[in-house]
N, C-alpha and C positions, 0 to 999 in steps of 0.2 A: 084958287084953292086946289091942292093936290088930292086926288081921290085915293081911296084905300088901295084900289087895284094898281094905280100908277105907282104909289109908294112901294107896294109889294114888288113890282118889276124893277124899280130902281135899286131896292135892297138886294134883289137877286143878282142884278148886273154887277154890283160892286163886290158881292161875295164871289162870283165867278171870276172877276178880274183879279181879285186877291189870290185865289187858288191857282189861276193860270201863272201868275208871277212866281209863286212858290214852286210850282212844278217845272216851269220852263227855265227859270233862273233862280235856283234856291239861294244863292248868295246875295240876292238883291237886299235881303234883310240881315246880312252878315253883321255880327256884333263888332263894332270898331274896338271894343275892349278885349277882343281875343288876344292872347299872348302868343307872339310869334318869334321864333328863333331862326335866324338865317345863318347857316354855316358857310363860311367863306364870304361873308357879307361885305367885306371891303374889297373884294376882287372885282374884276372887270364885269362879270355877269352878276355876281351877288350884289354889288353896289347899285346896279340898275333895278334889281328886284326890291331892294330896300327903299329906294326912292319912289318906286311905283306904289309900294305898300303905304308909304307916308302920304302920297298924293291921294290915295283912296280913303284916307282918314283913320287908318289903324294907328292906335295910340301907344300900344305896348310892344315895341319892336326891340329885340336884342340881337346883337351881331357877335358871332364867334369867329375869331381869326387867330392865326398863329402869332402874328405880330401886330404892332400898331402902325406899320409903315404907310399904309394907304388910307388912313382915316380921313384924309383931306377930301377923298371922293364923296364923303358924306357930310361935308362941312355944313354946320348950322342946323342939322337935323336933330331932333330931340329923341335920341335912341340910347340904349344901354350897350356899352362895349364890354365884351368878355374876351379873355385871352386863353388859348389852350390849343393842344394838338390832338386832333381826333384819332391819331394813331396810338395815343395813350389812353387806355381805358380809365386810368386814374383821373386824367383831365376831364374826360367826358362825364364820368360819374360825378365829379365835383360840380360841373356846370349844371347837370340835371338835378342834383341834390340841392342846389342853391336857388332853384326857381321852377315854376310849373309852366309848361309850354303847350298850348292847345295845338299849335301848328309848328312843324319843323320843316324847313326848306334847305336842302343840301345843294349848294351851288359851288362846292369846292373844286379846285383845279390843281393839277400838278404844275408847279412852277419851277422852271430851270432844272437844277440838279437835285432838287428836293426829293424825298422819298415819295413813292406813289401812294397817295392817301385813300384811293377809292375803295379797294376791297376790305381791308382791315378797318379802315375808318367807318365804313358803312355798317359793318358788323357791330362795332361799338355804339354807333348812333342808333341803330335799330333796337338793340338790347335796352338801352337806357331811355329811349323814347317810349318804348313799351312799358317799362317800369314806371315811368313818369306819368303815364296815362294820356299821352298825346292823342289827339283826335284825328290828325291828318299829317302824313309825311309826304312831301313832294321832293323828288330827286330829279335833278337835271342829268339826263343820261346821254348816250350817243348811239346814233345809227351804226349798225355793224358790230356792236359789242357782243361778246360771247366767247366761247372756248376756242373757236377756230376762225378768227377774223380774216377777211380777205385782204385788208390793207396792211401789209407787212410793216410799213413805216410806223404805224401807230399800234402795232401788235400788243405790246406790253400794256399800254393804257386801255385798249379795247377789251383785253382779257380781264383786267382788273375791274373795269366798269361793268362787264357782264356779271362778274361775281357780286359786285355791289348791288346790281339790280335784282339778282336772285335772292340775295340776303334780305332785301326789303320785301320782295313779293312773299317770301315765306316767313316773315316776321310776326304775322298776326295783326299788324297795324293796318289801318286804312291808308292806302298809298296811291300816289300818282307818279308815274315815271314819264317825264317829258324828254323824248329823245331829240337830239339835234344832229344835223348833218354838218353844215359849214356855218359857224357863227361869224358874223361880220363884226369884228372887234373894234373898229374905229368908231367915230362919233356920228356915223350915218344916222339921220333921224328915223324914227319909226315910220314905216309905210302905212301902218294900220290896216294892212291887208293880209297879215299872217293869220294862220288858223291851225288848229290841232286836228290831226287826222289819225285814224286807226291803221293807216297803211305805214307800217313802221320800217319798211325797207327802202323807202324813197330818200334820196340824198338831196337836200334843198338848202339854200341859204336862208338865214334869218338874222336880223339885226339884234344886237343886245337889248335894245329898247323894246322891240316887239316881243322878244322872248320873255322879258320881264312882265310885260302886259299880259301875255298868255298865262304865265305862272300865277300872277296875282288873281286873275280871273278864275282860276281853278281852286282857290283857297276855300275849303269846306264845301265845295260844290258837288252835289250828288252825281252829276253826269261825269265828273272826273274821277270819282272814287274807284279804287281798285282797277285802274286802267293803265295801259301802256300806250302812250300817244306820241305823235311825231309833229314837231313844229315845222310848218311849211309856209313858204311865201313865194307864190308863182311870179310875183311882180319883180323879183330880183334876178330873174334869168332862168336858164334851163334847169330842169329837174331830171334826174336820171335814177335808174334802179341800181 
């Protein structure tokens, strides 16, 4: 027979365990019914994020892309497809007027000779996510982005990405910016050793799959809110400033 005092200590133990889980990892109890919109969700990075969300049990995932060309990357997944151009505020308004999204993840990339989507696209997304009442916006950014990037080869993209990041930071939304150095775009499996650092000037490699895992782990997580972080994986080789 369990004594009253023993019962009291058991109850106290489980209460403390519950509080520890909530404080240390607030998304342990994340609602799988959260509505999530992934911008560029059929792209090389976005599709991995969508697959990781699906594996985590999120049920209401929508994907916005400019075309339906790469939907095969998400074959057999129960998701909603939307088509539109984030450079068009009319398209973005239509998307957000047609549904409510608790979480928005922007993984869009400039492809080939297409127009740079980052700066203007993020302004449109920030505006309509705010109007929509989104609870968390995650942007996949870049190390070195800003008004005067050191890497002249990527100057146009890095300037535009810097503008996108500033647009989000000043939007009034709860945000997370996950900067990346070198994304390994092939099918290299996840190392499961990548992590997010607040040292945002380090250039590191990270696989698409690990980047997706880090992104999904940040969804509605208090420790990621209103932070600029850097995806780092020391197992993939040298890291430089």
